[in-house]
N, C-alpha and C positions, 0 to 999 in steps of 0.2 A: 415269412417277412415277421418283421418286432422281435417278440424278446422269444420265438414266435409266440410268445406268449402263453408258449408252444405245449400248453396242453397236448397238439396234437402232438404223437408219437410218429405220423409218417408223415415229415416238414416238406417231402417231395409233392404230397396229396393238397398239399396248405396253397401249397404257390402256384402249383397248377391250377387251380382255383383261383387267386388272387389274378396269376396275370391278364385275366378275361377278362378282370375293371378296375385293373393298377392301372394305373395313368404321373408315371416318373417325372412331367415335364407339373404337373398338377401341384403331384407335391413336392418337388424340387421349389418350383415359386411361393409355396406354401411357408416352406423354413425359409426359407435368403431374405424373405422379406422379414418373418416377425420370427425368428430364432434369432443367436446369438453360435460363432464360430468356435468350436474343441480341439482340441488337437487330443491325440490317444498316443500313445509312443506301441512303438511294437512290447506284447507281453504286458500289459498293459489291463487293467481288469474297469472295464466300465458300467457292469454291473454283477450282482450276485444275485441267487438267486435268496429269497423273503426275504433281502430286503426293498425298505420300502419304494416304489414303482413317485420321485418326483420328478425326474423327465425326461420326454424319450425324442429321440434319435434321427438324422436324416444322413445317412451314409456319401461325404461328398468322392472320399480316397480310402483306397489302403479293404482289409480283409475284414471280420467280426468274427471269427470264432462261440457256437451258438452248444453251449450244454447243459447238461441236466441229468446232476445227480452223480455227478463223472462223464455222463454218456456223451456223448458228440450228437449232438444232432441237426446241424446246420455250421453253413456262415456265407455273413450277410453279408453284402457290395454293394460297391457305389451303385446309388440309386435308390436304396435301399431300407424302410425304414425300421427302428427297432424299437418297442419297451411302447407303444402307444396304448396297448388293452393294462399295463396297470395305472398310468398317464388317465385313463376316462374311469375308471373302473374303482381307482383307490384300493384296490389289494395286491399284496407284495408278489414281489420278480416272481415267475416261475423259474428262471432259467438263470443261466449265466455269459455273462459275456466277453471277451477275450481279446485285443487285438491278436490277430495272426499276423499284422505287417502295420509301419504308421500308417494311420491314419486321421482322416479329415472330419470332422464332423460341421454337420450346422445343433444347435439343443435348441429343447423348445419347454418349459415350463408351465405349470398345470393353468397357471391365470392367461401367463401367456397365451397356451392353447385358445385357452373359452375366450378370448377374448379378443383372437387372430382370425377366431369362423366366424364371429357376426361384417365383417371386413372380405370373406371367401368364404363362402356357405358349401361352394362347390368342390372344396374337400372334406367338410363334412359329408357332404350327397358320395360320393367318389371309399372312407369309411365305412356308411356302413353298405353299401357294395359290395367290398371287400367283404366283412363281416359276412351275409350272405350269404351269400357265395359260398364261405367258409360250414353255416351253420347248415346248407343246403343237403350240402358232399358230408357233412359229420348224420345228419336222421340218414339219408340215404345209405350208409351204413351201417350204422343202427340196426335199420330196417335190416337191410339184412341178415344181421347176426342176427335179430330178433332179441333187438335188448332193447325195444322199447314198451318191450312187453310188461315186464320188473320196474318200472319207472312207477319213483309214488311223485305226490304231490309235493311237490318240493323246491318244481324249477320254479326260478325269480327271474324275473322281465319288467319291465319298464315298469314302472308308477310315478306317476306328476304327482309332485305335491298339491298343495291345499291353492296358494295365490299362481302354479305356472295354469292349475287344471281351469280356475277363474278367468285365468288373463284371458286362455288360447278361450274361452264360450264365451266372453265378451266380446271377443276377435269377430267369433264368427256367426253371432246369431243366433235367435229361437230355429230359423230356418234349420240348424247344423242337427238339432237335436230330437233324437227318434228314442220310440217308449219300445220292449220287448218284455210280452211278459212272461212269472217263472216255465220252464219248459219249452223255448223257445229257441229253433237252432235259430244258429242268429251268421257264422259262416259256416261254410261247407270245405269236410278237406281234398286236396285238389281241384275244387272250381276253379278262377276267375279269378281275381278280387279288382275292386275300385271305388271301398273307402277301405281305412282304418276306423280302430273306436276308440271314445275313454266312455271310465266307464263313470256319470257322476251320479248313480244311483245304481243300486244293485248289486252283485255278486251273479260270474259266468265261470264255468266248466271247461278247461280247456284240453282238447285231446288224440291223441296219436294213433290209425289203426282203434278205434276202439277203447285205450285205455286213457285218465285222466293223469297231463304230467304237468298238470298245473292249473291251478285258481287263481282268480282276481276278484278283489272287491273297489271300493272306492278310490279313480285314479289310477288306474289298472289298465295299460294299451293293451292292444291285442288288435291284429290283421294288417300293422304295421308291413310284417316281409310281403306279402304280395306286393301294395301296393311300391315299395321302395322299387322292387329289381324288374314288377311285372308280371314275378312267374306264377305258378299257383301255392294257393294255399298252401301253405305246411301242416297244418291241423285245424282240426271240428271245435266251430267255441258255442256254449251251448247256455241261455240265460238258470242258476240255480233259484232267483228269484225273480219279484218284477224286478225289472232294468231300466233305464235312465243315462241313455247314453250318444256322446259326442262323434257326432260322425264326422267324419275329416278326407275327401276326395284329393283326387292329388294334385288338384290343382288350390285349392287350403297346402296339400301336405307342403309342396313347394315356398310358397309363402313362407310359410313360419320356417320354413326352416333357415331361411332369408332373412326372415327378420326378428325374428327370436332364436339364440343364437344357446339359448338357455335347451331350448323344445329339441333341438342335437343333438346336443353333447346328454339330456338324459335318454332319448332314443337309443345313442350309442351303447350306455351304459347297460340297458337293455339289452341291448342284440349279445352284449357282450359276455353278460350271467348268462344269460342264455348259454354262444359258448363254450365258458366256462363248467357248467354244469356237462350238456353234455360231449362231451369230451371229458370229464370225468369218470362218466359212463361208458363213452368209448374203450379207456383203458383198461377199468375195469373187465370188462368182455372179453379181450384180448386169452 
């Protein structure tokens, strides 16, 4: 799905992962309620590689061919979403979309998307599940190929800005604050997860199979993957300095997504950036 913003080369795998969590009617209702109709004639260009991603789309009718560097990737059909990754991250398109047939679409601009999430947060939750299914698939493939062993600590995750972090901390109160001394393990790869964390003070190292792939400081968020999809922890996290963390359990997480759309958008952006980074590693290992 989507452009697919396909740093995924194996589009079939991506779609199979998406099928487990994608709900067509949730997406259709979201776009119809908040977006604008658009028509695209056969052979018309919807967007091109490296162009700015100023809209995301839901296909009502027709087929759209997706390609990268002139190579065919996939065909998007009725009920599918295109272009969401660029809208969420602000990064350029990674694929070109060309109409194979006359198409009827619903378009959604970034401002419309953000505003709509406050009214229909279930769509944000569904997108999170989609991205996490892709992330877990990519991590699994990289583990099998040995690609994680060469990872540098350059993987970018979600970082909450100061105002948003302060608002969330005020909403959750002092009971949600947890202290971890330097060197303490906070979460362990493969374990079950009941909380995610936001860093109020200090720094942590995030590792997979014993290799540090990311570091995080003030405003950094970690542990959210297991909280969203109830899967096992994808990585281990250890405090590299004395840390003051905001602990967010599942109930608080759901309330925040529904009451504060910016929180959901920032998490989506973090998931998308992780996915881009891991897919870059994945294509380099092919």
